[in-house]
C-alpha positions in Angstrom: -20.4 -1.0 11.2 -21.7 -2.4 14.5 -21.6 -5.9 13.1 -17.8 -5.7 13.1 -17.9 -5.5 16.9 -20.6 -8.1 17.6 -19.5 -11.5 19.0 -21.1 -14.8 18.0 -20.5 -18.3 19.5 -17.4 -19.9 18.0 -15.8 -16.7 16.8 -12.0 -16.6 16.6 -10.1 -13.3 17.0 -10.8 -10.8 19.8 -14.1 -10.5 21.6 -16.3 -7.8 20.1 -15.8 -5.0 22.6 -12.0 -5.4 22.5 -11.9 -5.0 18.7 -12.7 -1.3 18.9 -9.5 0.0 20.5 -7.4 -2.5 18.5 -8.9 -1.2 15.2 -8.4 2.4 16.3 -4.7 1.7 16.9 -4.4 0.3 13.4 -6.3 3.1 11.8 -4.1 5.8 13.5 -0.9 4.0 12.6 -2.0 3.5 9.0 -3.3 7.1 8.5 0.0 8.6 9.7 2.0 6.6 7.2 -0.3 7.2 4.3 -1.1 10.8 4.9 2.6 11.6 5.4 3.5 10.6 1.9 0.9 12.7 0.1 1.2 15.6 2.6 5.0 15.9 2.3 4.8 15.9 -1.5 2.8 19.1 -1.4 5.5 20.6 0.9 8.6 19.9 -1.2 8.8 23.4 -2.7 8.5 24.9 0.8 11.1 22.5 2.2 13.5 23.4 -0.7 13.1 27.1 0.0 13.3 26.8 3.7 16.5 24.7 3.7 18.0 26.6 0.7 18.4 23.5 -1.5 17.4 22.8 -5.1 14.1 21.1 -5.9 16.0 18.0 -7.3 17.7 17.5 -3.9 14.5 18.2 -1.9 12.7 15.4 -3.8 14.9 12.9 -1.8 12.8 13.9 1.3 10.1 11.8 -0.3 12.2 9.3 -2.2 14.3 8.2 0.8 11.2 7.6 2.9 9.7 5.5 0.2 12.8 3.5 -0.7 13.5 2.7 3.0 9.9 1.7 3.6 9.8 -0.6 0.6 13.1 -2.2 1.2 12.2 -3.4 4.8 8.7 -4.6 4.3 9.6 -8.3 4.0 12.2 -8.0 6.7 9.8 -6.7 9.3 7.0 -9.1 8.3 9.4 -12.0 9.1 10.8 -10.3 12.2 7.3 -10.0 13.7 7.3 -13.8 14.1 10.1 -13.5 16.6 9.1 -10.3 18.4 5.3 -10.6 18.1 3.2 -8.4 15.8 2.1 -6.3 18.8 5.6 -5.4 19.9 6.7 -4.7 16.3 3.7 -2.5 15.6 4.2 -0.5 18.8 7.9 -0.1 18.0 7.2 1.0 14.5 4.7 3.7 15.5 7.1 4.9 18.2 10.1 5.1 15.8 7.9 6.9 13.2 6.7 9.4 15.7 10.1 10.2 17.3 11.6 10.5 13.8 8.8 12.9 12.9 9.9 15.0 15.8 13.5 14.9 14.5 12.3 15.9 11.0 10.4 18.9 12.4 13.5 20.1 14.3 15.9 19.6 11.4 17.9 22.6 10.3 19.6 21.0 7.3 18.7 18.7 4.4 21.2 16.1 5.6 19.6 15.9 9.1 16.1 15.8 7.6 17.0 12.9 5.3 18.4 10.9 8.2 15.1 11.3 10.1 13.0 10.6 7.0 14.8 7.3 6.5 14.0 6.5 10.2 10.4 7.4 9.5 10.5 5.0 6.5 11.7 2.2 8.9 8.8 2.9 11.3 6.3 3.0 8.5 7.6 -0.3 7.1 7.2 -2.0 10.5 3.5 -1.0 10.7 2.5 -1.4 7.1 4.1 -4.8 6.6 2.0 -6.5 9.3 -1.2 -4.3 9.3 -3.4 -6.7 7.2 -2.3 -9.8 9.2 -3.2 -8.0 12.5 -6.7 -7.5 11.1 -6.9 -11.3 10.8 -5.8 -11.6 14.4 -8.5 -9.1 15.6 -11.5 -10.2 13.6 -13.2 -13.6 13.2 -12.9 -15.3 9.8 -16.5 -14.6 9.0 -15.7 -10.8 9.1 -12.3 -10.8 7.4 -13.6 -9.2 4.2 -15.5 -6.5 6.1 -12.4 -5.7 8.2 -10.2 -5.4 5.1 -12.9 -3.2 3.5 -12.5 -0.9 6.5 -8.7 -0.9 5.9 -9.3 0.1 2.3 -11.5 3.0 3.4 -8.8 4.2 5.8 -6.1 4.1 3.1 -8.2 5.9 0.6 -9.2 8.5 3.1 -5.6 9.1 3.9 -4.6 9.5 0.2 -7.6 11.9 -0.3 -7.0 14.0 2.8 -3.2 14.2 2.7 -2.9 17.0 0.1 -5.7 19.0 1.7 -4.1 18.7 5.2 -0.8 19.7 3.8 -2.2 22.7 1.9 -4.1 24.0 5.0 -1.1 23.6 7.3 1.3 25.3 4.9 -1.1 28.2 4.6 -1.0 28.7 8.3 2.5 27.6 9.4 5.9 26.5 8.1 6.7 23.1 6.8 8.1 21.6 10.1 4.6 21.6 11.5 3.6 18.9 8.9 5.9 16.6 10.8 4.9 17.9 14.3 1.3 16.9 13.5 2.3 13.2 13.9 3.3 13.7 17.6 -0.1 13.6 19.3 -1.5 11.0 16.9 1.6 8.8 17.4 1.5 9.0 21.2 -2.2 8.0 21.2 -1.5 5.1 18.7 1.4 3.8 20.8 -0.7 3.6 24.0 -3.7 2.1 22.2 -1.6 -0.5 20.4 0.2 -1.6 23.5 -3.0 -2.0 25.4 -5.4 -3.4 22.8 -3.5 -5.4 20.1 -3.6 -9.2 20.5 -0.8 -10.8 22.4 0.8 -13.9 20.9 3.6 -16.4 21.6 6.8 -15.6 19.6 8.1 -18.3 17.3 11.2 -20.1 18.5 14.3 -20.3 16.3 16.5 -17.9 14.5 16.1 -15.2 11.9 17.2 -15.3 8.3 19.7 -12.4 8.4 21.3 -13.4 5.1 17.9 -13.4 3.4 17.1 -10.0 5.0 20.3 -8.5 3.6 19.6 -9.8 0.1 15.9 -8.6 0.4 16.9 -5.1 1.3 19.6 -5.0 -1.5 17.1 -6.4 -4.0 14.2 -4.0 -3.2 16.4 -0.9 -2.6 18.3 -1.4 -5.9 15.0 -2.0 -7.8 13.5 1.3 -6.4 16.5 3.4 -7.2 16.6 1.9 -10.7 12.9 2.6 -11.3 13.1 6.1 -9.8 16.2 6.8 -11.9 14.6 5.6 -15.1 11.7 8.0 -14.5 13.9 11.0 -13.6 16.6 11.1 -16.2 19.3 9.0 -14.6 22.0 7.9 -17.1 21.1 4.6 -18.7 24.3 2.9 -17.6 23.7 3.8 -14.0 20.1 2.6 -14.2 21.3 -0.7 -15.7 23.9 -1.0 -12.9 21.3 -0.6 -10.1 18.9 -3.0 -11.9 21.7 -5.5 -12.4 22.6 -5.3 -8.7 18.9 -5.8 -7.8 18.6 -8.8 -10.1 21.8 -10.4 -8.5 20.4 -9.8 -5.0 17.1 -11.3 -6.1 18.8 -14.5 -7.3 20.8 -14.7 -4.1 17.6 -14.1 -2.1 15.8 -17.0 -3.9 18.8 -19.3 -3.3 18.8 -18.4 0.4 15.0 -18.9 0.8 15.3 -22.5 -0.4 17.9 -23.3 2.2 17.2 -21.2 5.3 15.7 -23.1 8.2 13.4 -20.1 8.9 13.1 -18.3 5.5 12.3 -14.6 5.3 9.6 -15.3 2.7 8.6 -19.0 2.6 8.4 -20.0 -1.0 5.8 -22.6 0.0 3.3 -19.7 0.1 3.4 -19.5 -3.7 2.3 -23.1 -4.0 -1.2 -21.9 -3.0 -2.4 -20.7 -6.4 -5.1 -18.5 -4.9 -2.4 -16.5 -3.1 -0.1 -16.4 -6.1 -2.8 -15.2 -8.5 -4.2 -12.7 -6.0 -0.7 -11.3 -5.5 -0.2 -11.0 -9.3 -3.5 -9.3 -9.7 -2.7 -6.8 -7.0 0.7 -6.0 -8.5 -0.7 -5.4 -12.0 -3.6 -3.3 -10.6 -1.3 -1.1 -8.6 0.9 -0.5 -11.6 -2.2 0.8 -13.3 -3.2 3.0 -10.4 0.3 4.4 -9.7 0.8 5.1 -13.4 -2.6 6.8 -13.7 -2.1 9.1 -10.7 1.1 10.6 -12.2 0.0 10.6 -15.9 -3.3 12.3 -15.1 -1.5 15.2 -13.4 0.2 15.9 -16.7 -2.9 15.3 -18.7 -5.1 17.6 -16.7 -2.6 20.5 -16.4 -0.5 20.4 -19.6 -2.9 19.0 -22.1 -6.3 20.2 -20.7 -5.2 23.5 -19.1 -6.5 22.9 -15.5 -4.7 24.6 -12.6 -3.0 22.6 -9.9 -5.9 23.3 -7.5 -8.5 22.3 -10.1 -6.4 19.1 -10.8 -6.5 18.2 -7.1 -10.3 18.5 -7.1 -10.5 16.4 -10.3 -8.7 13.5 -8.5 -11.2 13.5 -5.6 -13.8 11.1 -7.1 -11.3 8.3 -7.3 -10.4 7.9 -3.5 -13.9 9.0 -2.6 -15.4 6.2 -4.6 -13.0 3.7 -2.9 -14.1 5.0 0.5 -17.8 4.4 -0.4 -17.4 1.1 -2.3 -14.5 -0.6 -0.4 -16.4 -1.4 2.8 -19.4 -2.7 0.9 -17.1 -4.9 -1.3 -15.4 -6.2 1.8 -18.8 -7.1 3.4 -19.9 -8.8 0.2 -16.6 -10.8 0.0 -17.6 -12.5 3.3 -20.7 -13.9 1.5 -19.9 -14.2 -2.2 -16.9 -15.4 -4.2 -14.2 -12.8 -3.6 -12.5 -13.4 -6.9 -15.8 -12.7 -8.8 -16.1 -9.4 -7.0 -12.5 -8.5 -7.6 -12.7 -9.5 -11.3 -15.8 -7.2 -11.8 -13.8 -4.4 -10.1 -10.9 -4.9 -12.4 -13.1 -4.8 -15.5 -14.5 -1.4 -14.3 -11.0 -0.1 -13.6 -9.8 -1.2 -17.1 -12.8 0.5 -18.7 -12.2 3.7 -16.6 -8.6 3.9 -17.6 -9.4 3.4 -21.3 -12.0 6.1 -21.1 -9.5 8.5 -19.5 -7.0 7.7 -22.3 -9.6 8.7 -24.8 -10.3 12.2 -23.2 -10.0 15.1 -25.6 -8.1 18.2 -24.6 -11.4 20.2 -24.8 -13.3 17.8 -22.4 -15.2 19.4 -19.6 -15.1 18.8 -15.9 -18.1 16.4 -15.8 -16.5 14.2 -18.5 -13.4 13.9 -16.3 -15.3 13.3 -13.0 -17.4 10.4 -14.1 -14.4 8.6 -15.5 -12.4 9.1 -12.3 -15.4 7.9 -10.3 -15.6 4.8 -12.5 -11.9 4.0 -11.8 -12.5 4.5 -8.1 -15.5 2.2 -8.0 -13.6 -0.4 -9.9 -10.6 -0.3 -7.6 -12.8 -0.2 -4.5 -14.7 -3.3 -5.7 -11.4 -5.0 -6.4 -9.1 -4.3 -3.4 -10.9 -5.6 -0.3 -12.0 -9.0 -1.9 -8.6 -9.5 -3.3 -7.0 -8.7 0.0 -9.3 -11.2 1.6 -8.0 -13.9 -0.8 -4.4 -12.9 -0.2 -4.6 -13.1 3.6 -7.3 -15.8 3.9 -5.8 -18.3 1.5 -2.7 -19.0 3.6 -2.4 -20.7 7.1 -2.8 -18.3 10.0 0.8 -18.9 11.0 1.9 -17.5 7.7 -0.3 -14.4 7.8 2.6 -12.1 8.6 4.6 -13.4 5.6 1.6 -13.0 3.4 1.0 -9.5 4.7 4.6 -8.5 3.9 4.4 -9.9 0.4 1.1 -8.1 -0.1 2.6 -4.7 1.1 5.7 -5.2 -1.1 3.7 -6.1 -4.2 1.6 -3.0 -3.7 4.6 -0.7 -3.2 6.6 -2.2 -6.1 3.5 -1.9 -8.4 2.9 1.7 -7.6 6.5 2.7 -8.0 6.8 0.8 -11.3 3.8 2.7 -12.6 5.4 6.0 -11.7 8.7 5.0 -13.4 6.9 3.9 -16.6 5.3 7.3 -16.9 8.7 9.0 -16.6 10.1 6.6 -19.2 7.2 7.2 -21.6 7.5 10.9 -21.3 11.3 10.8 -21.7 10.8 8.9 -24.9 8.5 11.7 -26.2 5.3 9.6 -26.1 1.9 11.2 -25.4 0.7 11.0 -21.9 -2.4 9.2 -23.1 -0.2 6.3 -24.1 0.7 5.7 -20.5 -3.0 5.5 -19.6 -3.5 2.9 -22.3 -0.6 1.0 -20.7 -2.5 1.3 -17.4 -5.6 -0.3 -19.1 -3.4 -3.1 -20.3 -1.9 -3.8 -16.8 -5.5 -3.9 -15.5 -6.4 -6.4 -18.2 -3.5 -8.6 -17.0 -4.7 -8.3 -13.5 -8.2 -9.3 -14.7 -6.9 -12.4 -16.4 -5.0 -13.4 -13.2 -8.2 -12.8 -11.2 -10.4 -14.8 -13.6 -7.9 -17.8 -13.4 -8.6 -18.3 -9.7 -12.4 -18.2 -9.9 -12.9 -21.9 -9.6 -10.3 -22.1 -6.8 -12.0 -19.4 -4.8 -15.4 -21.0 -5.4 -14.1 -24.4 -4.1 -12.7 -22.7 -1.0 -16.0 -20.9 -0.4 -17.9 -24.2 -0.6 -15.5 -25.8 1.8 -16.0 -22.9 4.3 -19.7 -23.3 4.1 -19.5 -27.0 4.6 -17.4 -26.6 7.7 -19.8 -24.0 9.0 -22.8 -26.2 8.4 -21.0 -29.0 10.2 -20.7 -26.8 13.3 -17.0 -25.9 12.8 -15.2 -22.5 12.7 
């Protein structure tokens, strides 16, 4: 870990000692957003009882947060070029924290939903630019290691969220889940303002039309996917999907004409970026699908209790926490696409082995399969993120970061929706896990396609380094 904060001659990014506080600010902001999602899911029954509303209405406490966050990822990534990433990150953490206070004080579902939407806006501002700030903080030689640290933080948040929520709910009422963010948010705001790199804002305007089309496209897509997985009438799902498709076509039309496009389409001319983005989207479909499908498999088919199910999930994020930092460090030395492809092969094998589980299978048979999936995903994610961020010019890092966050969120949500659609059609839950293995195979094919490109880029970096360049 100490090598992340050591300075060498010719390093870009912040000097070694200054990286510590900057990274701590990023860790706190990311943890609050990630832990919030999993922690609040646990509290939905308590929120429904406390506000005297039905469970179906209480679900919107989570849904509205996720839809708002997803819809504004691209918008905030582009807006950071005008405001600077430091200012946007500080504003995002501040809005998230103040909205958490509003959520804690809410006495009605309507009030809570307003503040949850504001929390989603704050989370979108921080998550959309987080990876690109890592590129600002760390020198290029440590980018993979830095993104491995990021993967560890996200996995730790997902693993700890349910446990934190369960402990707090056993000691206090649900508003304290939101109040927990207040001290962490205050510290994160101060650290981010003091420690994150300063930069000169880009001159020029903002693509407001593109922003409007982007929000409509992503919000419509998420409502359609959520509805498909939760019994929304087919006609209404089709209407939302059609509206999303129309907005997507208008968005693409606008991006070709805008002087400062929200998402420069030139990014996709870089095949390493495009293939890495495709691999990420397909892999997150598989992971999002598996996390929901396995809950049904463990409890309904195999007879485990909710508490036992929570423990059975532990090896997956724990393996990511252990493997992710190592994979990131290796990605700074080896071909990142080779590492990512190996990880996807393990993920695919793990999902296929879970799909073959018998109802009478024991705990050990479940645990090693979950660990295999976690090892595969941990080996895939940091090297793939390095390719995503490192394959584009520095001035486009924020746009790449926004596209990366959007791809991840869309993939996860699509996976959840597919589970709902499969179960509504009366298919066995194992069928969804086979679909997850298939999406992992698609991700693997995309990753293998960029192997020669990544190898050429690696040789170029070594040649520049040998010549005495950056």
